[in-house]
N, C-alpha and C positions, 0 to 999 in steps of 0.2 A: 607531945606525942611523937614518937618516931615512926617513920614509914619506910617502906622499901621502894626502890625505883626499878621497874621492869623495863628493860630495853629490848626492842625488837629490831633485829638486824638482818640484812640480806647477806647470805654466805655465797662467795664466788670462788671458783677454782680456775687457775690459769691452765689453759689447754695448749699453750705454746711455750716459748722460751722467754727469757728475761728481756731480750732485745726487742721482740715484737709480741708482747703479751696478748692473749685472747682470753678475756675473762668471761666465764660462763656462770650464770646464776644457778645455784644448786638447792635453794630452799632457804627458809628462815631459821634463825637461831635466836634464842632468848638468853639474855644476860640479866643478872640481878645485882643491885647494890643494896645491901641490908642496913637497916638502922640509921636512916638519914633524917636529920631535922628538916622538915619540909619548908619552913618559913624562909630561910635564905635562898632556897632554890626557887620557890614561887615568885620571889621578888627580884630575881636576877634580871639583868639587862637582856633584851631580846637577842636570841642566838647564843647567849653565853652557856646555857646548859647543854645545848646541842654540840657546841664546840668542845666542851669538856668531855662529853660522852664519845665524840668522834676521836679525840685524842686517846681515850682509854681503849677504844676498839682497835686503833692503829697498833697498839702493843701486841695484839693477837694476829696481826697480818704479817705475811712474808711474801716471797716471790711466787709461791705456789697457791696461796689462799689469802682471802681478805674478807673483811666485813664492812658493810656500810650501814649507817643508821637509817632505819625506817621510821621509828616512833619510840616514844618513851612515855611512861605514866607512873604516877604514884600508886602504891598498893598499901592501903591502910588496914586491911584485915586479910585473913586467910580466905581463899576462894570457897564458895559453897559448891559442894559436889552435887551434880544433878544425876538422876538415875539413868543409867545406860539403856536399860530395857524400855523405859518410857520414851527416851529419845528415839530409839529404833522404831518403836511403835508409831510415834508421831511422824517419822520419815516414811512409814509404810514398808519398812524393811523387816523381813522375817529372817532371823539369824540362823534358824535351823535349816539344814539342807533339804531341798525338796526331793521328791521321788526321782530315782535314777541318778542321783548325785554320787552314790557309792554303789559299787557292784558287789553283790554277794556271790562269790564264786561257787557256793554250794547251791544256789538257786537253780532249779531245773530249767526255768524259763530263760535264764541267761545263757545256759549251755547250748540252747537250740541254735 
């Protein structure tokens, strides 16, 4: 059985020049490697998988932006989509704007 490898990386931007770089984290980025035989990866020497992934990420880096490995995992099936409305309800979030969020310019009360 083949699996995908999902890689989570930190994205950085350089806010300075090449001589004195100032790397600022700008958020996470996901990468995916599709159709991998998981057996040789699972039995690789400690650190070998991480080193290989870091080398792949390095190919996407330059003097203005870079990626560093946060984590990786096997994905053996497609994700199961959860319902957005149920999630918002569980969070206590009402997605509909409350009263006063939008002004009706034709409303006589608003014109006073």
